[in-house]
N, C-alpha and C positions, 0 to 999 in steps of 0.2 A: 504494499499500499504506500509506504513512504517513498520507495523508489519510483513508483508511478507518479506520485504527486510532484517529485523533483523533476521528472522528465517533462511533465506538462507545464510546470512553471518555467523551466529553462527555454521552452519554445516561445514564450511570450516576448513580444518586443518590449524594449525599455519604455517605461512611462515616466512622466514628470511627477516629482514629489516635492511640492513647495512647502517647506517646513517653516517659512516665516510667520504664518499666523499662529503656530503652536505656542502655548504657554511654556515657559521655562520653570520647572518646579523640581524640588529635591524630594528624595525618598523620605527624609525626616519630616517634611511638611505633610506628606500623605499620611505618614504614621500618626502625626498629630491630629489629623482629621478622624482617624479611626479610634483615637483615645479621648476625643473631645467629650467632656462630661455632659454638656448641654445637649449635644446631638444624641448622645446615648440615651438620655432621659426622654427626649422627644421620640426616639425610635421605640422605646418601650411602650410609651402611650399609644403611638400609632400602630404598633404591632397588634394590639388587642383588637383594633378595628379591622385591620387588613386580614387577620386570621379568621375573622368571621366570614370572609369571602374566599380567600385563598389559603388553604392549610400551610402552616409554616413547617413544611416537610419536603423531602426530596421527591419530586414528581417527574415522571419520565418525560424527558424533552425540555423541561423547564429549568430555569436558572436555579441552582440549589439554594437552600435557605440562607447559609452563611454569606453567600455571594450577593443575594438580594439585600442583605443588611449592608454589605460593603457599598453597594450601589447607592443605597439610601444615604450613607454617610458622605459619599463623594458628592452627591447632588447638594446636600446640606452645606458642604464645605465650599464648592465652587460657585454655588448660587447661579446657575445658568438661566438665561432668559428664554432661549429657544434650544430645544433638544431634538435630536433625531435618533430613533431606534430602528435598526435594521434586523428584522426577525422577531415578530411578535409572538408567534406560537400560541400558548395558552394565556399569555399576559402576565405571568408571574412577576417578571421584572417591570412590566408596564405599570402594574398597580403600585409597586414600590416606588417607582420614579414619580408617578403622579402624586402620591402621598407626600413624598419628600418636597416636591415642588410647592404643594399646598401649605406645608408646614414651615418652609424655610426660604421660599423665593418670592419674587414679585407677584402681585395678584394676577397679572396677565401673562405670566410665564406659561409656556405650552410645550407639550410633547407631540411630535409627529411620529407615529409608529407604522412601519410598513412590512408587508409580507407578500409572498407570491400567491398566497391563498387568502380567501375571505375568512379570516379567523373567527368571525362572528356567525358564520353560516353553519347550521347544524350538519349539513352534508359535507362541508369542507374542513371546518375547524376541528382541532383535536380535542377540544374541551369535552365533547359528549362522551367520548370513549374513556377519558381520564377522570370523569366525575367532578369536574370543576365548572363554574359558570362561564358563559361566553365572556370574553374580556370586556366588552362594552357593558354587559349586565353587572359585572363586578364593579366597574367604575361607577355605574349609576347607583348601586347600593351604598357606595362610599361617598356619594355626592361629588365625584371627581370627573364626571363625564365632559365637563366643559374644558378640562385640562388637556384632553387627548383628542387627536385627529387620526383616524385610521386611513391607511392607503393600501390599495391592493395592486402592487406593481413590483417588477424586479428592481433590485437595489439600484443599479446604475441608472435605470430609466427614472426612478423616483428622485434620485439626487440631481440628475440633469434637469429635472422639471421644476425644482424648487427655486423661488425667486428671493429667498432671504437667507442670510448667513446663519449658521448654527454655532452655538457656544459649546455644545458637547454632542458628540456623535458616538453611539454605542453600536458596534458592529457584531451582530450575533445571528447572521443569517446563514448563507452558504458558506461552509467552513473549508471548502477546497482552497488550496494554495493559490490557484488561478483567480478565484473570486475575491479572496482577501487582498491579493496584490492589486487588482483593478479597483476594488472598493476603497482601499486606502488612498489611492491617488485621487479618486473622485471626492472622497471625504475631505481631503486637504484643500481642494478647490472650493469647497462649500463652507469651510470653517471661518468663523469670525476671528478677529484679532484676539490673542490670548485664549484661544479655545483649546479643547483637549479631545482626544479620541480614545475610547475605551474598547479593548478587544476582549472577547470571551473565548474560552477553550484554547488558551495559549500555554503550551507545555514547553518550558525552557529545555533546550537541547533535544527536544523530541522524546523526553523521558517521562514516565508516569509520576504523578504527584499524589495519587489516591491509591489505597491498598488494593483495589480491584485491578489495577494495572492498565486500564484502558487509556489510550491517548487519541487525540485528534491532531494530526501533524500539520494540517494546512496553515493555520494562522502563524505558527512558529516559522515554518519554511518561507512563507510570504514575507514576514517581517525581517527575517535574516537577509533576504535579497534586497528588500527596501533599504535597510540600513547600509548595505554595501554600496548602494547607488546614491544614497542621501546621507552622508556621514553626520550631518548636523541634526538628524532625527533620532530620538531616543525612544526605544520600546522598553518600558520599565515593568518587569513582572512584579506584581504586588506581593508575592511570596506568602509568608505566614501572617494571618490576621490574629487579632486578640481574642477571637472566638472560633468555635468549630464551624467549618464549612459543610462537610459531609463525610461519612464513612469514618468518623472518629478522629479526623485530622483538622488542622487549622490552615492548611495550604489552600491557595486559591489559584484558579486558572485565569483570573482577570489580569490584564496588563494595560498600562497607561502609555499612550503615545504622546510624547512631549518634545520640546526643543532641547537639544543637548547644550 
């Protein structure tokens, strides 16, 4: 699988990666966000509400519980005004992002979340088979429906059609190396000054970080090539969090793309 991903990635023509809009940030600043007591207390309050809609447990295909909390902390820390999420699926991270926006960001801050399927359609969305509400219904139950706009488009088409810059972009759609390489280039073009990009399923050096040993090689392979072509771009694995992510460990597959 890894060899095939490398071959497909190597065949792609070089793209442009404009790192200028990226925020320059240190790992210690990110760690401070995860240890921030005010954010922690707000998360505990908000979790009670969110858990009434989306169980705080590992759900197949959804962002795991500890990583949802990390995303909540990052939103509270960066306070973005406009966000883009690629890969809605069951909306586990969508709900957490929307709640953090409501609790910590400007009243008109908004998330655009896109998927290649209509995630709210009972015939297409995964929520029916997994026993969770449709993402839009979960947002309504939390009073957050005005915070989120759903789009049904491939990632590159969606990003090309947006007419406003984004402060934070979360790439969690197609995890192939080819897709992540192309989406990173498009995301940088769409980024507002001092914006950040968040990657999911980033396994440093292509090695497992969870006991079950599974990896998704695409994001790491894509990021490795991007950094070789854009040396001033830094892909920062978030490593160990102050809380459990899943399978009894504290490691996360989240990585932040910032300016070196």
